[in-house]
N, C-alpha and C positions, 0 to 999 in steps of 0.2 A: 503493499499501499504506500502511495507517494504522499508527502504531506504537502500543504500550501506552501508557495514558495518556491519548492524544488524546481530545477531546470532540466530539460531535456531537449539540448539543442538551443534554438532560440524561443522556445516554448516554456512558459513560466506557468507552473500549474496553480490553478485558481480554486478550484474545490472538486470533490468527487460528484460524478452523476450517477453511477451504479457500476454494477458487474452483471456480466454474461458469460455464456458459454465460451467466447473467445476473447476474454480478458476483462480488465477493468479500464473503465471510462471515466476520463477526467474533463473538466471544462479548463481550458488553458488560453494565455494569450500569447500571440505572436509577437515578440518584442520587436522584431525587425521591421514587419509590416503593420503593426499596431491594431490588429484585429484578433478576434476570438475564434478558438478552434476546438473541436473535439479529439482528445488523444485516446486511442484505443490500445491500452499497455498490454503486450502479449503475455502470456501466462511465462514463467522463468523455464519451466521444464521445456517449452515449445521453443522459446527463443534461443535455447543454449543448443538445440539441434540445428546442426550446420546445414544439413540435407534438406530438411523442411522449412527453415528460413531462406534458403537459395530459391526453393520452390514457391514460397509465398512473396517473397519478392518480385519475381516474374509475374505473377498472378496480379499483385499489387499494382503493376506497372501497365498491365492491360485495364485494370478498373480505373485507373487515373485518367484513362482517355475517355471514359463515358461522361458525357456532358449533357445531361437532361434535368428540365426545372422540376422532375418528380423524385430524382435520383439524388441522395447526399452525394456529394462529391469528394473524392478522394484525392487530397493534397499532396501526400507523398509518405514517406519512411522517415522517421528520425531514431537514432539511437544514442546512447550514452553507457558508461561504466554500469550503471543501475538498471537499465530497463532499454527495451526497444518498442516502438509504438508506431501505430497507423495513425497519420495526421487526417482527419477528417471533417468536412464543413460541419459546424455546431448549428444544429436545428432545434429553434425553440418551440415549445408545446408538447400537450400530452401525446401517448402513444393512441393506437387504434385500441389496443387491449385495455386502455384507461378509459376509453369511450364506451367500449362494449361492456364494461363491468357495471356500468350503470343501468344498461337493459338494452332491447333492440334499438336498433337507429331507424328514424323512419325512412320510408323509401326514398322521399325527395331528398334527403340529406345522404343516403347510403350509396345511391347510383353515382354523384358526382365524386364521391369519394373511391368507388370502385373504377370510375372511369379513367382516373388520374393513374391508379394502381397499374391497370391494364396498359395505358399509354406508357408507363415507363419499363414494363414487361416486354411490351413489343419492341421499343428502342433496343432493349439490351439483346433480346432474342435476335433480331435482325443483325447484330453484331456478333453473334456465337457466344454470347455470356448467359448464364444460367444463375439464376438467383440460389436456389436449392435449400434456402432455410426461410420461406416467406412465409409469415404467420403476423398477427396484429401487432406484437410486441415489437417487431421490425418495421412498423408503418408509423411515422411520426405527423401529427397532424397540427400545422402552424396557425398561428391565431388570425392569418390573413386567409385562411381556408386552402392553403396549398399542401398536397399531400407530398411527404419526402419517404423513400423507402432508405432503409438503413442496412448496411452490412452486406451490399450487393455484392454476389460472388465470392464472398469471403469463406463461405462454407468450402468451395472447391479450393481456396487460396490456403486453408489450414488443413482440410482432410486431403488435398491432393487429388489423384486420379478419380474421375468421376465413375470410372468403370470398376471401383472398388467393390468386392464381394462381401464386405462386412458392414452390417447396417449400424455397429457401434463406432464405425469412422465418422459417422456425423460429428462435426466438432462440438455440438450443443451436448451430446450424448458423452463423448470422451473427455472433454475439458472441465465439465461441470456435472461430475457425477454426485455431487453431495447437495446439489441444488434441484431440488424434485420439481419444483415448479415449471423452472427452465426446460429440464428433460420432457415433463408431461407437455408443455407448450410446444415443443418441436414435433414430438410423436404424433400429436394429434393434427398434425399437417401434412404428413409424410404420404406420399402416394404409394400405391399398393406395391410398385414395383422396387419402390426406394426401401420400403419396410421388409421386402423380401430380399436386399441386399444387390438388387440388378443394377444394370448400369443405369444412370440418370442423364435424362435431357430435358426439353423446354416443357414436356408434357408434365414432368412433375410439378413444375411452377403451375401449369394451368391449373392442376388438380389443386395445389395448394390456393390459388386463386378463387378456384370455386368454394373452399373450405372458409375463406375469411369471408366472401360475398355471403355465405349462408350464416355465418355467425353475425355478422352486422344485422341482417334481415331478422332472424330468428332470435339471437339474443344468447345464443347456447351454441356450444361448439358441435359441429356434425358428428365427431367420434370423440368418445370420451371414457373414461375408466379411472380406476383408483391406481393404478399402476402402469409402467410402460409396457408392460406384457399386455394387459387389458385394452390399452388403447391401441396398440399394433395389431391385436386380435380383432377388434372393432373394424379398423380399417380394412383389414383381409376380409372379413366375414359377414359383417353387420350392415344391413340396408339402412339407409338414411332416412330419419323420420320427416317426410315432406310435408305432413301436416302441421308441423310445427312454423313453417312460413306463414307470414300474416296473408289473410285472405286478399288483401291489396296488392301483393306482389305480381307486376304484369306479366302475362303467358309467355312473353319471349324471353324474360328474366329467368323464369323455370326453366325454358328449355334450354337457355345457355348452362344453367347448374347441371340440369341432368347430363349435359355434353361434357362439362367440366369434370363432373364427379363420377364417370364411367370408370369402373374398375379395371377394365380391359383397355389398357393403353393405347391400342390399335385402334379403338373405336371412339377414344376420348377426342375432344375438340381438338384440330392440329395447329391452330394458330389463334394468339391470345387476341390478335387483331379482330377477329370475328367477335368476340366477347366486347371488344371496345364498341365495335358498330352497333352492335345490339342495344348496349347500354345508351350510347348516344341516341339511338331511334326511339328507346323507352323514355330518355329524358325529354327529348323534343315533341313527342307526341303522346303525353302519358294516358289520355283518354282513349286512343286506339289500341290499348293493350289491355283487354280484360282479362280478370284472374280466371283462372280455372275452377276454384272453389266457387266464386261467386256465380259462375255459369251454373255449376252444379245446385245452387241454392236458389234458383230461379223457381217461383211458383209454378205449380202444375198448371193453372189456367193459361201461364203465358206460354208455356212449351207444348202444350195439348195440340193445338192448331198445325204445329210443325210436325209432331209425331204423326198425327193423321196424314198430313200431305207425305211424309216420308212412306207410309205404309201403302199409300196409293201410287206412289212413284215405283215403289218396289214390283208392285202388281204388274205396272205397265211394261217395267224392264223386263219381268220374267215372260211376258206374252210375246214380247219381241225379241228376246235375247235368250235363247234356251241357256240353261246351264252347262250343258255339254260343250256349247260353242265357246271355248275359251280363247281370250284375246292373243294375238300372235306373240310370242316371246321375242325380246330384244336380240339381235343378232350378235353373236360372239366376238367380243373386243379381239382384234388381233395386232400383235406390235411386231413389226419386222425391221431388221437393220439392212439397208439396202445401198449399194453403190450408186453414185449419181452416174457412172455409166462412161466417164471420161477421166484420162490418166492427168488429173490435176487437183487442185485444192480450191475448196469454197473460199470466197472472199470472207475473212473476217468482219472487217468493218470498211466503211461506216454504217451499212445499210441492210436491208433485208437481202440475203442472197438466194433464198430458195422460196419460191412460191409453186401453186397447184393451179391448174386450169380449172374453171368454175366447175366442168363435169369430171372432175378428178382423174382424167386419163391422160394428162401430160404434166411433166414436171419441168420448169424453167429456172436454171441456177446461173450464178455469175462466179467465175472462177477468178484467182489470184495467182500470180506465182508465189510459190512457198518461199517466205524469207527473203523476198524481193523489196527493197526499200520502193521500187516503183510499183508495185502491185496493182495500185489502183489503175495507173495507166495500161497496164497489161493485160488487165481482166478481159474476160470475153463473155458473152451471153452463149448459152447452149439450151437446148431443149431435149428431153427425151421421153419418148411414149412410154407408158409404163409397161406396155405389152412387148417392149423391145429391150435389149440387152444393153445398147449403146446410147450413148448422146451424140447430137448434131450440133456443131457450131453453127451460129447464125453470122454470115459475113456482114461487114460494116458494122458490127457491134463492140469494135476493140474500145476498151476504156469504161465499158457499161458499168452502172450500179443502180441498184433499187428498182428492179423488174416488176411489173406488175401486168395482170391481164385484162383484155377488153370483156364486157359482160358475156360476149358470144363465145370469147376462147379463141379468136381467129387472130388477133393481133397482142403484141406484148409492148407496153410503153417501158421507158427506161431515159436514164440520163447519160450522157457522154458530153465531154468537152465544153461542158456549161449549158447544154442545149437539151431540150425534150424532145424524145424521137419515139418513133414507133417502128416495127417490123413484124412482117407476117409471120406466124409461127411456122409456115412453109418455106420460108427462107424470101430472099430478094433483097431489093434496097432497102436501107434504112430512110425514112421519111422524118425530116425535123418539122416538128410543128410550132416550136418558138425558139429564139434565142435566149440567151440567160436564164435557163431553166432551173428546177431546184437543185438545192445545195446538197446533192448527194444522198436525199432520202427518198423513200418509195412514195409513189403517187396512187390515186384511186379512179378508176374509170367509171362515172355513173352511167346509168340505162339511158339517160337522156343525152348522152354525147359530150357531157362536160369531163373535163380532168381536173381534179384537185391535187394541189401539190403545195410545199412550203416555199416562201419567199427566196430569191436568190441571195445570196452573198455579195455579188458584184453587180454592176449594171445599173440602168437608170432607175428601177425600183427599190435597189439597195438603200437601206436606211429610211424606206417609207413606213407609215404607221399601220402596215398590213401585215397580218399574221398568216393567212393561206391565201393563195393565188388559184384562178382557174382559168383554163383555155379549152377551146373547141378540140375534139378529137381528130378534126379534119385540118386543124392548125387555126390561127388568127392571133387577136390581140389579148394580153394578158390583162385580167380583171382582177381586181380585189375580191376575196370571199369572206374573211374574217378579221377582225380589229383586235389588237393586243388591249388587254384591262390593266392599263398602267398603273391604276389604282391598286390591284392585286399584285404588283410587281412582275408583271407576266414579261418574259423576254423572248418567247418562242413558241409556236405552234407547230405540231408537227403530227405524223403519222396519221393523215386523214382518211377516212372511210365514207364513201358515199352511201347513204341510207335511202329506201322508198324511192328508188328511181329519180334521185339526185334532189329529193325535196327535203333532205336533212344531211347533217354531216357530222360525224363523230372525230374528235380529233383530241391529240395532248397537249395541256397548256402547261409550260414551264415556267417558274417563277425565278428570278435571278438566275444564279449559275448553281443552284441545288442539285442535290441528285434526283434523278428520274424517279425513283420510288416514291420522292415526295411530291410528283406531279399532280395534277388534277386531268379527271377525263371529262371532257365536254361534249354536249349533244347541242347542235344548233340547228333549228328549222331554217328552211331557204325559202325564198331568197333574201329576205332580211328579217327572219324571225328571231325571237328571243333566246338566248343562250341559257343552257340549263347545267351545272355542275351534276355530273352523274356519280362521280366517286371521286374522293381525296385519297390519294396515296398509290398511285400505279401509272402506268404507262402503255403505249403501243396496244390502246383497244380495238377490239374487232367485235362487231355484232355477227352471229352465226345464224343460219336457217333453222336450227334447233329451238331457237327463242331465247338463246343465252348471249351474254356480254362476256367476253373474255379480256383479261387483260394481264400484264406482267407487274409483279412486285418483285425485284430482285431477279432471281432467277427462276422463280416459280409462276406458272401459269393460274390464274384463277378465273373462275366461272360463277354467274350469278343469272338467275332469269331475268330477263328484260323484256320491258314491252315499246316496241319500236313506234306506236302511236303516240304514246305519252312519254316516249323518250326517257324513261327512268326505271331502275330496277325494281323487281318486285319480289326478290328475295336476297338474303345474307349470301356473299362470295363464299366459295369454298376451293380449295386448292385441287387442282385437277391433274397438273403436269409438273413434275420437279426437274429442274438442272436443264433448264432452255437457255442455249446460249443468246447472251445479251450483250450489247455495247454500252458501257457507262458515259461514253462521250456523246452519242447522238440519241439514246433511248432506244435504238433499234433492238429487235428480237427477230431470232431464226425460227419463227413457226409460221405456217399457213394451214389454211382448209379450203376444201372443195364443198362443193353445195351438196355431196352425195354423202357427206360424212366422214370423207377421208381428211387426215391430218398428216402433216410432215413436218418435222422439226430438227434442228441439229442441236446435239447436247453440249453442255457447258457447266463448268464448275460453278461453286457459290464462292462469291469473291468476300462473303460476309466477314469471315476471318481475318480478314485485312491482310495487308502487303507486307512482304520481308525487305527488311533494309539490308543491301548487301554493298561489299566492296566489289569492284569489277576492274580487272588490270587488262592491258593491251593484248594479253595473250588469250584472254577470253575466261581467265580463272577467276572464281569468284568464293568469297569467304564472308562469313555474318558479319555485319557492321552493328547492327543491334537485334538482339534475340526475340524481343517483343514485335509480334506482328499488329499492326495499326494501318489505318488508310493516311499513309502520307503521301506528300505532294509539296510542290515549291520548294526543293532542296536548295540550300546556299550555304557555303562553307564561309568561315571567316577567314579575313584576310592571313591570320597566323595558320590556318588549317585547325585548330584544336576543337574548335565548335562546329556545329552544324546545325543553322535554322531552318526550321520545316513547320509545314501546317500538318496539324492532325485532326481530322474530323471528316464529316460526311456532306460537308455543305451546308446550306441552310437547313435549320435556323442557326447552327454554330460551328464554327471551326476556328481553331486559334493557332497563333504563333508559337512555337516551341523551341528551346534552345538546348541541344544534347551536346553535351562533353564527352566526346566518344571514349576518350581514353579511361576517364573515369567512370563511364558507363551510367551518368546522371543526367536527368531530364527534368526540365523546369518549364513553367507556362510563363510565356513573356505577355499575351495579350489579354484582356478581358472584354473589351467592348462588345455590345450585341452584335449579332450576326456573324458573317465570315469575316475573318483577318486572314487575309491572303498576301501573295507576293512580297515575302520577306526579302530586304536588301541591305547587307551590312554597309556601314559608312567606312571609307579606307582605313581609317583609325581601329576599327574594330569596337568602338564604344557604343555605337548607337545601331539600332536596326530600324529601318522605315518600312512601313508596310501598308497596304490598302484595307478599309475597313467597307464592307458591303452589307449595309442592314437589311437589304431586300426589297429596298423602296425604289430602286432603279439608280440611285445616285451611288457614287464610290467615290471615297476621298482618302487621302493619304496622310497617315501621322507617322511619328517615329517616337521611339523610347530608348532609353539605355539598356544595353544588350544584358547588364545583370538584372534586371527587373526592378529595379529601384527608382523611384520618382513617377511623376505621372506622364501618360502620353501626352505628346503635343501635336496639336493639328498643323498641317502644313499646305494644306490646299481645301478650298472651299468649292462649291458650286452644285448643280444638278447633272453634271455628265458622269460617266463611268470612267475613273482615272486609275491606272495601274501601276504601281513603281517598277520602275525597270533597271536603272544604274547609276551609281555614284561617279562623277569624275574624280579622278585620282587626287586632283587639288582639294577635294572634300567640300566644295561650297556650290556644287550644281548637281542637280538629280535629273535625269533624263525618265519621263513616264511616258505613257501613250494615255489619250483621251479620246473619247467618242461619245455621241449623244444615242446611239445604237451600238449593239453588238457587233453589227457587220461593217463598221467602219471606224477607223481610230486615226488619230494624228499623234506624232511625235512631238512632245513638247519638253521645254529644259526650265526648271524650277531653281532660281539663285536664292541662295541662302547668305545672309548677313551676320557679323557677330563672330564668337568663339566661344569656347567652355568658359572662358572666365568670365566674360560679360554677358553671355546668354545669346541664343540665337533668334533670328527674325527670319520667317520667310518673305522672299520677294513676288512680284508678280511673274508668272510664267509666261515665257514666250514661244511660239512656234518655231519648231525647228523644221519639220516637213509636214506639209498639208497638201492632201491630194483630193481631187472631188469625189472618185469612184472608187478607191482601192484602201484597203487598210495597212497601215504600217504599226507594227507592234514589236515588243520585247527588245527595246534599245539595248545596247551593252557597249560601255566606252572601252577602247582598248588601254592596255596598262599604261601607255605614256599619254593617254589623254587626246591623242590627235586623230584617231579615227572612231567612228560609230558603226557598229554592225546593227542589224536590224532584220526584220521578217516582214516582206511585203506580198499580198495577192494580186499585184499589179497585171502579172501574166494569166491570172484564171487559179493559179495554185501558190499557196506561200513558198517562196525563195528566200535565200539570205543574201543580203546586200552589205556593202560596206561604203560609206560616205567620209570625206574628212570633216573634221570637227575643228573650229565652228564654220568652217567654209571660207569661200566658196570652193567649188570643185563638182567633178563628175561622181558617179557611182560605178562600183564594180560588183556584178552579180557573181556570187562564190557558189552557190548550188545551182543544180539543172533538173535534180529529180523529187524536188519537196524538201524544204527545210524549215525548222523551227528552233527556237531556244538557243540563240549564239552564245557561246562562252568563249572567252579569250584565254589562253593558257598563260600564266604568270612565270614558267619556267621555260618557254619555248615560244618561238614565233609561229603559233599554230591556233587556228580558230576553228574550235568544236561547234557543231551542231547536230540536231537529232533529225534523222529522215528513216522513220518508222521501216522496218523493225532494227534499223542501225544506227549506231553513233557513227559520223563522219568527221573528219580532219581535213583542214585545208592550210598546209603551210605557206608562208606569205614572206615577202621581202618588202623593204620600204628604201626607196631611192628618192631622196629630197622630198618633193611633194607628191611623188608617185608611188600608189599601192600597187603592189604585183603578186597576185594569188596563184599559187599552183593547181595541178587539177586537184580535187578532194578525193580522198580514200577512205576506206572503212579504217576508223580508229581502232577497232576490234571487229573479227569476223563472227564474234558472238551476236546472234541476234536477240533484241531486247524487246518484250512486249510491254511497252511503256508508252507514256505520252510526254513530250518535253519537261512539263515541271518536276517529273520525278528523275531529275537527272541533274547530279552536280559534279564539276570537276575539282578535284583537291588541289591547292595550291602546288604541289609537287609535280603535276603535270603526268604522273604516273598512274592514276588510278581515280576512278569515279564511283561515287555513291548513286545506287539505283535502286527504286522501290519498285518490286516487281510481283506478281502472282507466282511465278516459277522461276527458278535460276535458270539462265541461258542456257545450259546444256540439258534441261528439261524443256526446253522449248524447240529446239533444234529439229527434232524429228516429229514434231507435230504436222500431221497431213489430214486436213479434213475432205475425204473424199466418200464418206459415207453419211447417210441421213437416216433417221427412223421413220418409218410408215406405219399409222395406225389407221385400220379399217374400223367402220360402224363407231367413230369415236362419239358421234351424236347421242347415241343410245346410253353411253356412258354418262355423257353430260346431263341427260335426263334423269339417270339413276342417281347421280351425286347432287345435283341442285334441282328437282324437279319443278317444271314452269307451274304457276298459277293457273287454273282452269277456270 
């Protein structure tokens, strides 16, 4: 027991808060930052176990990356000669256990609490983290009504591998053997498989959530007993007393409880997000959720007419439909892995590569040369009739992306050379429908002859207020179709699908630069009808003739009954297909359906566990840089190479800049502003880091802060534009950044800085360095001597690397020729590196007077890297780079996507999993 006034690192103990299965908890004050925190001091026997502590530290680092308003934040670990402690956010207020002790919680109070718990679990589950010890005692209720879940994931951090077969490995059971109340509290919320000592996954949290929700409504535990054995026996054998729920419990909430508390884990609710949706619906429309018991209690005179009507209807059915005439059984679902029929690899990004003809008899797909930096330019469109073994290339479709069929299946639309084109399935010349076509995403061909697609990235319409565009299938003038909702922070409309003969359109609306799984699915009546939000939290939606809407969330395909007349879901979504290949950059997904119920998809792994941070040298050899996976991006080394600034997060609503001292393996958070904090850039002296804050409103401004985390952030720019930090001049008094009013066009600006460290700094007025009317210039980078500025521009139709003298005047030199982004100057040699997926390229150069001479670029390493530019940083020694990847390069080299999964009778499966309302 620590006494008041004791110190643990910078933390001064103020008072004890309590004790639990995973240690003693104290209120403490951070003497460095002047804030209070909660310190969970680990048991001495545990802290002395080096192996368990190493495991605990690894897990705690993962938990520190969790950033959600309903999860108590883990700040870090502290240790002294006396103790080791986990530093956590201090949450004021009673626990949910304290609240339930006073009796049942009214439904109008319980459902908002349950919704916040479900949101926190959903956030963590999507990142591969399971709580494992959810119970009312681990849920705090703050005075302002916010729910905070405590000890998230610490059960695994303490107990170790979730696959442990010993139920006593639960930290609460093993570390608090003398605290009966804590033991009983944990056992009462264990899922049956957890009680049996079987592996634990997110379904155990879903069970515990059901127990917590039941207890809030009923005022008593779902399972109880006088001993741990009694409780575990009840969990395994005893049925729940559903009559204990109040009569006012909505029917949908009862249904969710039944799914959450199914003892068979295979039949249990698969995703906590479904519980969240049901709770949100019950909160929004309480009158539309009658209680089952209330229905049963209806007077006889009220139900008698309906009973008589039912008897009469039954008689009519018997007369016209003999009992021996059984309805036809659904056809058997068949799943086959089939070859695409060509000695090539499917294009992985940026758009849908595989589509089916409406009648389900033909497959169309786009190929890209494996591990070729110019794969987009070398792709070609193929067709394969499913009754034939080989595919046929279509001439004139080189560089094609985003194929889509016409309603009659006789034509295929696609994009190539920034033009929208179509070609007959039987071959022939490709016909251009319009110049400056869609930016590498798929279109949709309506029955009325219109083609819908997303706006171009360059050309006359670039930067307009148009979301989606349309053009006639015989060619003609481009016309606007949808408009971005700037109030909602929308920056992109994508993946359209024409409905009802072109009378409505379904599409995905993305806000800010957030992840696609946070996007919204919109249905809009045409030609100028109102738009309706169909679902929040998904992308790449499609309506199917089975009466279902399907959409992606991460790599899982969900389906829900859908009314195409009312343009709304008529039931809750359910997962129907796991591990579908998606593209995190464009929101594309590799699946398609035909009208006969045939489905095709390309499999892909789930990136929710995060990316690996690796060292990569010129020989292609890798070694771990940081062992903890996370969503790393925007990597930048400090000038001395000892620290790595990086962004960790999923995008909106929150991402932050962190500083990693890789030699000491310590990680500290730098930013705390709401929204996304991205584009970290070190000042030349390494004292400060500038970054861009994106609150999700459409405006992005630049701030800077001391690299050691002390002091307040200082705003450097203002305005309603989108400003992204790029590079500091070696002199330390000029920042190059790029700015645009739309995500499709940006200019390079220079921000002067006045002052010094002693007198203080004052930002001046930004001045333009490069402005062009129809193209974007982005990611500026100063050379080590400050005489040259490298940048990326799409003036030719795709982004390439260029160099200009600074501050000018002078011409420009084009460095890359097969696409390029993220230019980086070497401090150790006269080399300019850039990324041209999937390879890192290097261009040696020489300087003679005012002339810049670039040699032919070559691969910096032959290892292909499945990354995007912000996930790459060159170390100052020039010998190695840090990369954030899903797989190591040696694991990527042999990937060839020449097979797809074909599923027949998939609509019958959808009707079984998500029955449409009749």
